[in-house]
C-alpha positions, 0 to 999 in steps of 0.5 A: 500500500503506497499511500501516505495516510494520516489520522487527524484526531480530536479526542484521541479516544483510546479505542480509536488509537488502538485501531489506527496504530495497526495501520502504521499511519501518521498521527496529527492533532486536528487542532494543528494546521493539517499538512497538505502532502497526504493521500488519505486523511482519516478524521476522528468524528468530524467530516464537515471541516475536512471536506470544507478544507479540501474544497478550499484547497488546503488538501490536495485535489485528489486526497481522500477523506475518511471519517471514523464514526463512533458518536451520536451525530449520525443518529441525531441527524437522522432523527432531526435532533441535536444536543445543545452542550451550552444549554444542556438540553436536546433541541431541534436540528436546525434545518439548513445545517441539517441539509448541509450536513447530509449533503456533505456526508455523500461526499465522504470517500469512506467511513470507519464505523464502530459496529453495525449500528454505526454503519447502518446509520451511515448508510442512511445518508451514503449508500456508495462509499466504502465502509470498514466496520469494526466493533468495540472491544474491552482492553485486555488488561481490564478484561483480565480483572473483570473476568475474575469478578463474581457479581452478587445477583441476589440484590436489587442494585442497578448499575449505569456507566457513562459520561455526560453531559449528553443525557439524551444519547446515554438515555439517563433521563429515561433510566431515572424515570424507569427507576421511579416506576420500579421503585414503587414496587421494589422499595430496596431498589438502588441505582448507581450512576458512574461517570461525569455528569451535570446533575439535574435537580429532578434526578436527585431522588432517594436511592439514586447515587451519582458516584462520579468517576470510580473504580468499576470493580466494587460496583460490578460486584454489588450490582445484579444488572446493568442498564443502558438506554442509549439513543444513538450510542454508537457502541459502548465499551462499558457495556462489554465491560459489564458483560465481561464481569458477568453482569446481565446487561440490558440495552435499548434497541438504539445502542450499538452494543446490542450486537454483542448483547443479542449474542447473549439473549435477545430479551436483553434488548429493550424498546424505547418504551418506559412501561415495557422497560419497567416490566422487563427489568422487574421480570428480571429482578423477580426471576430466580437465581438460577435464571440470573446465573444463566444470563450471567454466563451468557453475557460473559461468553458473548463479551469474549467474542469482542476481545482486543486481540481478535478484533484488532487482527480483523481490523488490520486484515480489512484495512488494506482492502478498504483503502484500496476501494477508497482509492478507486472511488 
């Protein structure tokens, strides 16, 4: 492969870095002035800025632009909503901005999508450009620790792992509403929320604990289930981590990690309906220990299919063919 390739990173997510290190490409922060002498630019998350830079001659005319998608931007574009980080609220996607964003998606030369959900969202807007689909995985050093955990499946403790402030994407607002529903019927129910959050007043209710950034192990040991009601969550490594620890993990139909969860049991996939979610979680909480242990084993087994070594090897094998297709576009 005689192409000069650079990875223009923004957040430099550890997962993205692991993938891109297998390619031997150069790494440059996108905050700097991007160099002009590359054949292929792989950009983390964004696609509007690099495409505009190419249009105004900042990149070579024949340079190819690839975006690595692993955030909710494609989902938000599809549903016509966007999260306002300044106002900390979800709002309608501005019409002109949405039109331009959709148009530019068709001009991308390729996409790297973290999982099936992300790829399906991309294909809503771009049917032709090559896609390299690779799922997330649990880093092996963390997986080793989580495999040793024996969770307490007898209690009524729920675990949620995820960072804010985008509560809509993470489904935290819905989870707290579901918790209120179930709490009326199961008085000792507790919800432990790990991650950085702007805590809203309406979330400050009895037995909902915002724990901040903590070591996961104690919480994985003391919770009998994990729940993630994502709306456009591209994948969710934390979901794989919970499953690796043997925690039966429920996710919404709009959470990318459902491709891993369904390998354990389809009944762990939830529709975005508060009543149905409440009923399904209560059914689990009221089920006998034998059934919970069975789900626990299935989750561990499913998570093992998303290990670091195999996933990186598959990515490495796919990459050359993907770049060849992008070059022909």
